[in-house]
KERO-571970 format. One record per residue (C-alpha): x, y, z. Coordinates in steps of 0.05 Angstrom, whole numbers, padded with zeros to 5 digits. Layout:
<zafis>
{{X,Y,Z}}
...
</zafis>
This chain:
<zafis>
{{01450,-00536,-00211}}
{{01404,-00494,-00259}}
{{01349,-00528,-00232}}
{{01362,-00504,-00169}}
{{01370,-00438,-00183}}
{{01296,-00438,-00220}}
{{01267,-00469,-00160}}
{{01303,-00421,-00116}}
{{01283,-00366,-00171}}
{{01214,-00387,-00180}}
{{01203,-00388,-00094}}
{{01222,-00329,-00089}}
{{01183,-00296,-00128}}
{{01126,-00329,-00096}}
{{01144,-00309,-00024}}
{{01166,-00232,-00056}}
{{01080,-00232,-00081}}
{{01054,-00261,-00016}}
{{01089,-00193,00016}}
{{01060,-00149,-00041}}
{{00986,-00171,-00038}}
{{00943,-00120,-00002}}
{{00900,-00127,00061}}
{{00830,-00151,00047}}
{{00767,-00150,00072}}
{{00716,-00204,00065}}
{{00649,-00215,00094}}
{{00594,-00276,00081}}
{{00515,-00264,00084}}
{{00468,-00314,00086}}
{{00403,-00267,00084}}
{{00350,-00270,00027}}
{{00307,-00219,-00004}}
{{00240,-00233,-00035}}
{{00227,-00200,-00100}}
{{00164,-00232,-00138}}
{{00158,-00298,-00097}}
{{00227,-00310,-00126}}
{{00295,-00297,-00082}}
{{00367,-00265,-00096}}
{{00417,-00291,-00043}}
{{00483,-00238,-00033}}
{{00532,-00293,-00014}}
{{00589,-00244,-00009}}
{{00627,-00170,-00014}}
{{00711,-00170,00000}}
{{00734,-00101,-00014}}
{{00820,-00079,-00020}}
{{00867,-00057,00010}}
{{00831,-00059,00076}}
{{00824,-00008,00111}}
{{00818,00040,00049}}
{{00849,00104,00047}}
{{00833,00172,00029}}
{{00839,00205,-00033}}
{{00856,00131,-00069}}
{{00813,00085,-00095}}
{{00794,00010,-00065}}
{{00771,-00053,-00108}}
{{00699,-00079,-00094}}
{{00670,-00140,-00101}}
{{00600,-00167,-00095}}
{{00578,-00245,-00100}}
{{00508,-00248,-00120}}
{{00463,-00316,-00132}}
{{00390,-00317,-00170}}
{{00347,-00372,-00139}}
{{00284,-00407,-00150}}
{{00248,-00393,-00225}}
{{00288,-00358,-00273}}
{{00279,-00291,-00293}}
{{00302,-00256,-00364}}
{{00348,-00198,-00320}}
{{00376,-00189,-00263}}
{{00399,-00116,-00246}}
{{00448,-00091,-00194}}
{{00468,-00014,-00189}}
{{00518,00012,-00134}}
{{00505,00077,-00109}}
{{00558,00109,-00077}}
{{00544,00174,-00036}}
{{00601,00213,00005}}
{{00651,00199,00011}}
{{00650,00148,-00041}}
{{00643,00162,-00119}}
{{00653,00125,-00188}}
{{00691,00154,-00243}}
{{00652,00176,-00305}}
{{00677,00114,-00340}}
{{00646,00068,-00288}}
{{00580,00035,-00304}}
{{00549,00027,-00238}}
{{00486,-00020,-00267}}
{{00502,-00088,-00279}}
{{00453,-00131,-00318}}
{{00452,-00208,-00322}}
{{00398,-00250,-00366}}
{{00382,-00314,-00353}}
{{00407,-00331,-00282}}
{{00369,-00389,-00254}}
{{00423,-00420,-00183}}
{{00483,-00382,-00216}}
{{00527,-00341,-00194}}
{{00550,-00271,-00209}}
{{00601,-00232,-00190}}
{{00598,-00146,-00194}}
{{00667,-00115,-00191}}
{{00674,-00030,-00181}}
{{00729,00015,-00170}}
{{00709,00065,-00131}}
{{00746,00139,-00106}}
{{00743,00155,-00029}}
{{00748,00229,-00021}}
{{00817,00255,00000}}
{{00769,00294,00058}}
{{00742,00238,00081}}
{{00750,00211,00156}}
{{00769,00163,00193}}
{{00707,00101,00213}}
{{00657,00056,00180}}
{{00613,00093,00116}}
{{00560,00050,00082}}
{{00558,00039,00015}}
{{00487,00021,-00027}}
{{00472,-00035,-00078}}
{{00412,-00035,-00105}}
{{00371,-00093,-00143}}
{{00311,-00117,-00174}}
{{00297,-00176,-00217}}
{{00251,-00152,-00275}}
{{00248,-00087,-00300}}
{{00181,-00077,-00278}}
{{00192,-00102,-00204}}
{{00216,-00043,-00151}}
{{00282,-00037,-00134}}
{{00315,-00068,-00057}}
{{00372,-00049,-00025}}
{{00426,-00075,00015}}
{{00484,-00030,00056}}
{{00556,-00047,00068}}
{{00605,-00013,00117}}
{{00669,00005,00084}}
{{00727,00020,00128}}
{{00771,00088,00130}}
{{00830,00101,00155}}
{{00863,00165,00178}}
{{00902,00204,00133}}
{{00899,00262,00170}}
{{00931,00282,00243}}
{{00908,00335,00302}}
{{00951,00384,00339}}
{{00937,00412,00418}}
{{00972,00463,00440}}
{{00985,00526,00494}}
{{01012,00592,00508}}
{{01062,00571,00548}}
{{01094,00647,00555}}
{{01088,00719,00550}}
{{01134,00770,00561}}
{{01103,00836,00533}}
{{01084,00827,00471}}
{{01122,00758,00454}}
{{01090,00705,00464}}
{{01108,00633,00447}}
{{01053,00569,00433}}
{{01089,00500,00447}}
{{01047,00457,00393}}
{{01041,00397,00398}}
{{01022,00332,00341}}
{{00961,00298,00385}}
{{00942,00246,00327}}
{{00963,00183,00306}}
{{01000,00201,00228}}
{{01056,00246,00222}}
{{01045,00316,00201}}
{{01095,00341,00146}}
{{01121,00412,00128}}
{{01086,00446,00180}}
{{01080,00516,00186}}
{{01050,00557,00239}}
{{01020,00627,00220}}
{{00994,00683,00261}}
{{00935,00697,00213}}
{{00890,00763,00196}}
{{00836,00763,00247}}
{{00802,00815,00295}}
{{00839,00807,00364}}
{{00911,00813,00351}}
{{00962,00821,00292}}
{{01036,00804,00288}}
{{01080,00863,00283}}
{{01141,00814,00261}}
{{01150,00754,00218}}
{{01070,00717,00214}}
{{01097,00650,00201}}
{{01146,00602,00214}}
{{01175,00525,00185}}
{{01166,00486,00230}}
{{01184,00424,00182}}
{{01156,00348,00207}}
{{01121,00335,00269}}
{{01119,00255,00282}}
{{01052,00241,00329}}
{{01064,00253,00400}}
{{01127,00313,00387}}
{{01117,00384,00396}}
{{01162,00445,00383}}
{{01154,00508,00410}}
{{01148,00570,00360}}
{{01135,00645,00388}}
{{01116,00703,00356}}
{{01113,00789,00376}}
{{01045,00799,00368}}
{{00998,00864,00383}}
{{00924,00865,00416}}
{{00884,00902,00358}}
{{00814,00884,00397}}
{{00778,00892,00464}}
{{00806,00861,00519}}
{{00741,00815,00525}}
{{00763,00782,00475}}
{{00833,00761,00480}}
{{00830,00698,00436}}
{{00888,00684,00396}}
{{00889,00643,00330}}
{{00943,00604,00301}}
{{00943,00576,00226}}
{{00981,00504,00218}}
{{00994,00487,00147}}
{{01009,00411,00143}}
{{01019,00348,00095}}
{{00986,00291,00110}}
{{01001,00217,00094}}
{{00970,00218,00033}}
{{01016,00285,00013}}
{{00955,00333,00016}}
{{00965,00403,00035}}
{{00918,00415,00097}}
{{00901,00466,00145}}
{{00882,00479,00221}}
{{00855,00538,00264}}
{{00874,00535,00327}}
{{00840,00588,00382}}
{{00873,00602,00443}}
{{00858,00653,00506}}
{{00908,00699,00501}}
{{00927,00758,00567}}
{{00985,00809,00543}}
{{00980,00836,00611}}
{{01009,00770,00639}}
{{01068,00738,00643}}
{{01044,00665,00667}}
{{01032,00615,00618}}
{{00961,00601,00604}}
{{00961,00531,00591}}
{{00888,00485,00561}}
{{00876,00420,00569}}
{{00905,00369,00533}}
{{00976,00395,00548}}
{{01028,00340,00531}}
{{01083,00322,00588}}
{{01155,00348,00581}}
{{01138,00414,00551}}
{{01204,00452,00552}}
{{01228,00520,00533}}
{{01290,00498,00501}}
{{01240,00499,00426}}
{{01272,00428,00407}}
{{01204,00386,00404}}
{{01243,00349,00440}}
{{01240,00376,00515}}
{{01253,00353,00586}}
{{01203,00327,00625}}
{{01190,00358,00687}}
{{01228,00291,00724}}
{{01284,00304,00686}}
{{01286,00371,00711}}
{{01272,00353,00780}}
{{01334,00310,00770}}
{{01377,00357,00745}}
{{01357,00406,00802}}
{{01381,00350,00855}}
{{01446,00345,00828}}
{{01462,00418,00829}}
{{01442,00420,00902}}
{{01486,00362,00920}}
{{01542,00386,00885}}
{{01539,00455,00919}}
{{01534,00416,00992}}
{{01596,00371,00972}}
{{01639,00437,00951}}
{{01612,00473,01016}}
{{01643,00411,01057}}
{{01705,00405,01013}}
{{01719,00477,01029}}
{{01705,00470,01100}}
{{01748,00416,01110}}
{{01812,00452,01080}}
{{01800,00520,01125}}
{{01798,00467,01187}}
{{01864,00433,01160}}
{{01889,00505,01157}}
{{01867,00516,01229}}
{{01905,00456,01254}}
{{01968,00472,01209}}
{{01966,00551,01245}}
{{01964,00517,01308}}
{{02021,00472,01308}}
</zafis>
């Protein structure tokens, strides 16, 4: 019985470890670079996690092999540029002596800047086979994931000095602890509360916030700026600004491109779509017609009763 328990525990641990392993990117190469009539082959590149995240570290492995004549030393140096960097205690240069038909594994712990944007960014490895030879470099692409998100919005309603902003999270990540403000600016000033706490906005979600503002600039410069503060996926506090046209003399909603369907005035962030509103109107009309018919039928019955 104990033997079965041990076997089960061992299998469970193996499965747990397999689920905990981070995604890894690996690439092999077959090109050679000639240096001093000898050749150096960079055999493979591997890094994890994949993709890497802004504000985090990732581990980079580069496997190299010396072929041809023996050399006293082969030096490799990682030369990271923004958004990558090495800590001060991490050695960028690595030297291997007496390489001949041998492989050397370079391992680096690389930091990604917290403001790095999504996409591929190059990282450079330089190498030479003797202290008197020149450097040769090779670049590798590192894929960075997106931690931030994006916002879009429209001024949905204008009533006197009161404006309603429909704000949508149009990025692919959640925005936590969202606060919307009317900051100091040349054209408008908030006459009431200058900021509102929204809370969390999932990607594709939206909300309605309202402010009382007064125009202080020229009418030709009728652009109002909103400040949006939020916490992103790596727990970094971010600030972005959204500029929208505003005409306080107009009661019509001033819209912009990119407005998601279904913006409503209930301020819930889950407002009715236009289709739902139309359906509700249809039911109201049908109900009114039915009530009218029932009333008309009752009048006819009463008329016949009187005649009898």
